[in-house]
KOLFIDO-594098 format. One record per residue (C-alpha): x, y, z. Coordinates in steps of 0.05 Angstrom, whole numbers, padded with zeros to 5 digits, always signed. Layout:
REM KOLFIDO-594098
XYZ ...
***
This chain:
REM KOLFIDO-594098
+00136-00257-00047 +00158-00204-00096 +00141-00203-00170 +00197-00159-00192 +00242-00191-00246 +00313-00165-00246 +00358-00185-00305 +00408-00241-00287 +00463-00192-00306 +00443-00123-00283 +00472-00063-00323 +00511-00016-00282 +00477+00046-00254 +00521+00087-00299 +00495+00050-00361 +00422+00054-00337 +00431+00129-00324 +00461+00138-00394 +00403+00101-00427 +00352+00143-00390 +00388+00209-00408 +00383+00186-00480 +00311+00171-00475 +00296+00242-00450 +00337+00275-00509 +00305+00303-00569 +00231+00314-00584 +00189+00270-00538 +00209+00217-00488 +00225+00146-00506 +00178+00121-00452 +00187+00049-00472 +00260+00052-00450 +00243+00085-00387 +00194+00030-00370 +00240-00024-00392 +00295+00000-00345 +00258+00022-00282 +00204-00034-00279 +00261-00084-00274 +00303-00053-00220 +00295-00062-00143 +00294-00006-00093 +00371-00006-00082 +00383-00007-00158 +00335+00050-00169 +00368+00092-00114 +00437+00081-00147 +00411+00100-00214 +00385+00168-00184 +00452+00181-00151 +00491+00164-00215 +00445+00207-00258 +00455+00267-00212 +00532+00256-00215 +00534+00248-00290 +00486+00302-00312 +00481+00349-00251 +00407+00339-00257 +00352+00308-00213 +00324+00245-00245 +00258+00250-00207 +00247+00321-00236 +00265+00298-00304 +00217+00240-00302 +00163+00288-00276 +00175+00335-00335 +00180+00282-00390 +00124+00233-00369 +00049+00247-00367 -00015+00223-00337 -00021+00155-00306 +00049+00130-00328 +00079+00191-00295 +00041+00179-00232 +00063+00105-00229 +00135+00116-00244 +00143+00173-00197 +00111+00132-00140 +00153+00073-00157 +00222+00107-00149 +00226+00114-00075 +00243+00056-00028 +00180+00021-00001 +00176+00060+00067 +00186+00126+00034 +00132+00108-00018 +00083+00093+00039 +00102+00160+00071 +00090+00195+00006 +00022+00165-00004 +00004+00186+00067 +00029+00257+00053 -00013+00262-00011 -00072+00234+00023 -00075+00275+00089 -00025+00331+00093 +00013+00390+00070 -00002+00439+00013 +00015+00389-00042 -00056+00363-00048 -00122+00397-00063 -00164+00342-00027 -00154+00288+00025 -00161+00214+00013 -00177+00185+00078 -00189+00115+00052 -00118+00112+00023 -00086+00137+00087 -00129+00090+00130 -00111+00029+00084 -00036+00046+00087 -00036+00053+00163 -00084-00005+00182 -00049-00058+00136 +00022-00045+00160 +00057-00083+00216 +00083-00045+00276 +00155-00049+00253 +00134-00020+00185 +00096+00035+00219 +00155+00056+00260 +00198+00062+00193 +00140+00101+00160 +00137+00150+00215 +00214+00160+00213 +00211+00168+00133 +00152+00216+00139 +00193+00263+00186 +00258+00255+00146 +00223+00267+00078 +00172+00322+00095 +00197+00352+00161 +00130+00340+00196 +00108+00288+00246 +00058+00238+00222 +00020+00238+00288 +00009+00314+00285 -00015+00309+00211 -00065+00255+00232 -00087+00297+00289 -00105+00357+00244 -00133+00316+00186 -00176+00265+00221 -00231+00267+00273 -00271+00226+00324 -00263+00154+00333 -00228+00148+00265 -00171+00192+00291 -00166+00155+00356 -00162+00089+00321 -00105+00112+00272 -00066+00148+00326 -00071+00086+00373 -00052+00038+00316 +00013+00076+00295 +00035+00090+00370 +00020+00024+00406 +00073-00028+00409 +00043-00096+00387 +00070-00166+00389 +00086-00189+00319 +00096-00264+00335 +00052-00327+00323 +00035-00342+00396 -00035-00326+00424 -00069-00332+00494 -00134-00369+00481 -00164-00340+00547 -00152-00270+00524 -00176-00285+00454 -00243-00308+00481 -00247-00250+00532 -00235-00201+00472 -00285-00236+00429 -00338-00228+00485 -00321-00153+00496 -00340-00140+00424 -00413-00161+00432 -00472-00116+00433 -00464-00060+00480 -00389-00052+00467 -00371+00020+00458 -00322+00048+00406 -00264+00053+00455 -00268-00022+00465 -00262-00033+00391 -00203+00016+00389 -00167-00019+00447 -00172-00089+00420 -00157-00072+00348 -00097-00026+00366 -00066-00067+00420 -00072-00139+00396 -00027-00175+00346 -00051-00196+00277 -00049-00270+00297 -00089-00253+00358 -00143-00214+00320 -00150-00270+00270 -00163-00317+00328 -00214-00268+00356 -00253-00270+00292 -00258-00345+00295 -00275-00345+00369 -00331-00292+00357 -00360-00335+00304 -00359-00397+00349 -00389-00362+00407 -00443-00323+00374 -00457-00359+00309 -00446-00296+00265 -00384-00264+00236 -00348-00205+00274 -00349-00166+00209 -00427-00163+00212 -00419-00137+00284 -00371-00082+00262 -00415-00060+00205 -00473-00054+00250 -00439-00017+00307 -00395+00031+00268 -00394+00074+00205 -00352+00115+00160 -00277+00117+00161 -00277+00088+00230 -00311+00026+00204 -00268+00024+00144 -00204+00023+00190 -00232-00032+00233 -00249-00076+00173 -00178-00064+00143 -00144-00085+00206 -00189-00148+00215 -00185-00169+00140 -00109-00161+00138 -00103-00199+00202 -00144-00257+00172 -00112-00257+00102 -00076-00196+00076 -00068-00225+00008 -00142-00237+00002 -00156-00165+00027 -00110-00132-00026 -00138-00178-00082 -00208-00148-00065 -00182-00078-00064 -00156-00090-00133 -00219-00121-00158 -00259-00061-00133 -00210-00013-00169 -00222-00047-00235 -00296-00067-00229 -00351-00033-00264 -00349+00028-00311 -00282+00062-00310 -00220+00045-00268 -00198+00074-00203 -00126+00085-00226 -00103+00117-00160 -00122+00055-00122 -00095+00009-00175 -00026+00045-00179 -00022+00050-00102 -00038-00024-00090 +00007-00052-00145 +00065-00009-00129 +00062-00021-00053 +00056-00096-00057 +00099-00119-00114 +00161-00117-00073 +00127-00154-00016 +00072-00205-00027 +00045-00196-00098 +00054-00269-00116 +00005-00289-00062 -00044-00231-00080 -00041-00258-00152 -00060-00328-00128 -00115-00301-00085 -00143-00259-00143 -00144-00317-00193 -00175-00364-00141 -00230-00317-00120 -00247-00283-00186 -00230-00336-00238 -00182-00294-00280 -00109-00272-00270 -00093-00205-00243 -00049-00192-00302 -00110-00203-00351 -00153-00157-00310 -00099-00101-00310 -00088-00112-00386 -00163-00104-00400 -00167-00039-00356 -00105-00001-00378 -00067+00016-00439 -00002+00040-00471 +00062+00050-00431 +00020+00051-00367 -00005-00019-00381 +00065-00044-00397 +00094-00014-00335 +00043-00048-00288 +00049-00113-00324 +00122-00113-00321 +00119-00104-00245 +00068-00159-00239 +00111-00208-00273 +00089-00273-00309 +00017-00282-00324 +00000-00336-00272 
***
């Protein structure tokens, strides 16, 4: 469930565009106004604001935001503006392809792909091509290698059932196929062809059959980004909210904050299931996600993220 709070009476796109224009005028940007408006608008409303701003001022709102904002608040607001599927495509582009990046973030790309449903991935592939003019498959082909590449390509191109029904006979067969001696192609086949519900059942069956978790088997048999992809698929199949709560915890744990991961995770989940992630975070770590974000961020950046996260529950 989303945590975005939209005003009961939403101002018109015209009024929002006018307020943003005024926030940009003069010396310095009124960032508080930018945060107040954009953090409380859904994807459709944000799109209408962009169109209205262009019509009213013959200017590109995204370019204006990019020139007026700085550092983490700039990164967060710019990533927030597109609709969710285009945001995912943008993260993938920044992580693996094109001339817009100086390095590749394979973990971010792997997480985006391996945590999305087949229907979401189809839309992401379409958005990637329409936005950047390149095919995601080809970008992955050139940016990844080995079993990691085979897993990602299989995962984005294989049609998987998305319903709740499972075949217990196939579940047990898959669990047995992943025991000692299974090669990487078996992991790729099972993890790319089976539904999330089926894979969750496989993890239970594996534990029941062999007395140890499937995760331990994966960690022993694989490594690197290939292992990260398999674990991401498995953990999201079991409990995606718990998975993302852990991603957020790691981003804010220890000395320093991984702002890239924090921004990516908050912005890609607040319109989907952030209520459930917040509940998992509080249950597992004994504090609210809002409190954790408050202690690890500051200024307009902090206010923006907390506005997206909603009430401190």
